[in-house]
C-alpha positions in Angstrom: 0.1 0.1 0.1 1.4 3.3 -1.0 -1.2 5.7 0.2 -1.1 5.9 3.9 -1.7 8.5 6.9 -0.6 8.7 10.5 -3.1 9.4 13.3 -1.0 9.5 16.8 -3.0 10.2 19.9 0.3 11.6 21.6 -1.3 12.4 24.8 -2.3 8.9 25.6 0.6 7.6 24.2 3.0 9.8 26.4 1.0 9.0 29.4 1.3 5.5 29.3 4.8 5.3 28.0 5.6 7.2 31.3 4.0 4.1 33.0 5.9 1.6 31.5 8.8 -0.1 33.9 11.1 -0.5 30.7 10.8 3.0 29.9 10.7 4.3 33.4 14.2 3.0 33.8 15.9 5.6 30.9 16.4 9.2 31.8 14.0 10.3 29.2 14.5 13.9 29.8 17.9 13.1 28.2 16.6 13.3 25.0 14.5 16.6 24.9 13.9 16.3 21.2 11.6 13.2 21.7 10.2 13.8 24.9 8.2 15.9 26.8 6.7 15.0 30.3 3.3 14.5 29.9 3.3 16.1 26.5 4.9 13.9 23.9 7.2 10.9 23.2 8.2 9.1 20.4 11.1 6.6 19.5 14.4 8.2 18.4 15.1 7.3 14.9 16.5 8.4 11.8 13.2 8.3 10.1 9.5 8.5 11.1 8.3 6.2 8.7 10.5 3.3 9.8 8.9 3.9 13.4 5.5 3.9 11.8 5.8 0.9 9.6 7.5 -1.1 12.1 5.7 -4.8 11.9 3.1 -3.6 9.0 3.9 -4.2 5.2 3.3 -0.2 4.1 5.5 0.9 1.1 6.5 4.6 0.7 6.3 7.6 2.9 3.1 8.9 4.7 1.3 11.1 2.8 0.6 12.8 6.2 1.7 12.1 9.9 -0.2 14.0 12.6 0.7 14.0 16.2 -1.9 15.4 18.6 -1.5 16.5 22.0 -2.3 19.3 24.8 0.3 21.3 27.0 -0.4 23.6 29.8 1.3 26.9 29.4 1.0 29.8 27.3 1.3 30.8 23.5 5.1 30.4 23.2 5.0 27.0 25.3 2.6 25.8 22.4 4.4 27.1 19.6 7.8 25.3 20.9 5.8 22.3 21.4 4.6 22.7 18.0 8.3 23.0 16.6 9.7 20.3 18.5 6.9 17.9 17.2 7.5 19.2 13.7 11.3 18.5 13.9 10.2 14.9 14.5 8.6 14.9 10.9 4.9 15.1 12.3 2.0 17.7 11.4 1.7 18.8 15.1 -1.7 19.3 16.3 -1.4 21.0 19.8 -3.9 22.1 22.2 -4.1 24.3 25.1 -4.9 22.4 28.7 -6.0 23.8 32.0 -3.6 23.3 34.7 -4.9 20.3 36.4 -6.3 18.7 33.7 -4.7 15.5 32.6 -6.3 15.2 29.2 -8.0 17.6 26.4 -10.9 16.2 24.9 -9.5 18.1 21.5 -6.9 15.7 21.3 -9.5 12.7 20.5 -12.2 14.8 18.8 -9.5 16.3 16.2 -7.8 13.1 15.5 -11.3 11.3 14.8 -12.8 14.1 12.4 -9.2 14.1 10.8 -9.0 10.4 10.4 -12.5 10.1 9.1 -12.4 13.0 6.8 -9.3 12.2 5.1 -11.1 8.6 4.7 -13.9 10.2 3.0 -11.9 12.0 0.5 -10.0 9.2 -0.2 -6.7 10.7 0.6 -5.4 7.3 1.8 -5.3 3.5 1.7 -4.4 2.6 4.8 -4.4 4.5 8.2 -1.5 3.8 11.1 -3.6 4.7 14.3 -1.1 5.0 17.2 -3.7 4.8 20.3 -5.1 2.3 22.5 -8.2 3.8 24.0 -11.4 1.9 23.2 -13.3 5.2 22.4 -11.4 4.6 18.9 -13.4 1.4 18.3 -16.3 3.0 16.4 -13.7 5.3 14.4 -11.9 2.2 13.4 -14.9 -0.1 12.6 -16.0 3.2 10.4 -12.8 3.9 8.4 -12.9 -0.2 7.5 -16.4 0.5 6.7 -15.0 3.1 3.7 -12.9 0.4 2.7 -9.5 1.4 4.3 -7.0 -0.9 6.2 -6.6 0.4 9.7 -3.0 -0.5 11.4 -2.8 0.0 15.1 0.4 0.8 16.6 0.4 0.9 20.7 1.4 -0.6 24.1 -0.1 -4.0 24.7 -3.1 -4.8 27.0 -0.9 -5.0 30.1 0.3 -1.4 29.6 -3.1 0.4 28.2 -4.4 -1.2 25.0 -8.4 -1.8 25.2 -8.5 -5.6 23.8 -11.1 -4.4 21.2 -8.8 -2.1 20.0 -6.4 -4.9 18.8 -9.3 -7.0 17.6 -11.2 -4.7 15.2 -7.9 -3.2 13.9 -6.6 -5.1 10.4 -3.5 -5.2 11.9 -1.8 -4.8 15.5 1.9 -4.1 16.6 3.0 -3.6 20.0 5.0 -0.4 20.3 6.5 -1.3 23.9 9.8 -3.2 22.2 10.6 -0.7 19.5 10.5 2.0 22.0 12.1 0.7 24.6 15.1 -0.4 22.1 15.4 2.7 20.4 15.5 4.9 23.8 18.3 2.3 25.1 20.0 2.9 22.0 20.1 6.4 21.9 20.6 7.1 26.0 23.4 4.7 25.9 21.6 2.8 29.2 
């Protein structure tokens, strides 16, 4: 498949990654280009499409790769986060979050809207969804109903994946091993 897009629920990915014992062992702050506590995390790698294609038979490069997250702070903080996510190769979708709030609803709603809209307008043949929340099951089912393949990349059930997400996806790949091996390689741990 040559036409594919990626949609990353970075907020949930980051929250879950911070709870994984194998990742807690690393000083994640040592690589600020790939991590900001409670805001974003990604695998240190030379290419975005390498990480996204891991475990899947996707050709080419993504048409677009969106990363959705939220941050507490002013406009300069939001701009800084957007620039850091853009530097990793993503189209950053960063929402302002109230202090004391754990998550922003804007992330889930916008990711869902974008993935459905792009599927409806036939902008991709396959979607790579980096998310594990059970709230995405209806989204996956609807995108598949539109004739698209949906590949899910996330941590396993022991680290927050809703079993139903794995079951409705066309294919699932556990991100835990890839993420820990990349962080280990780049932090020298």
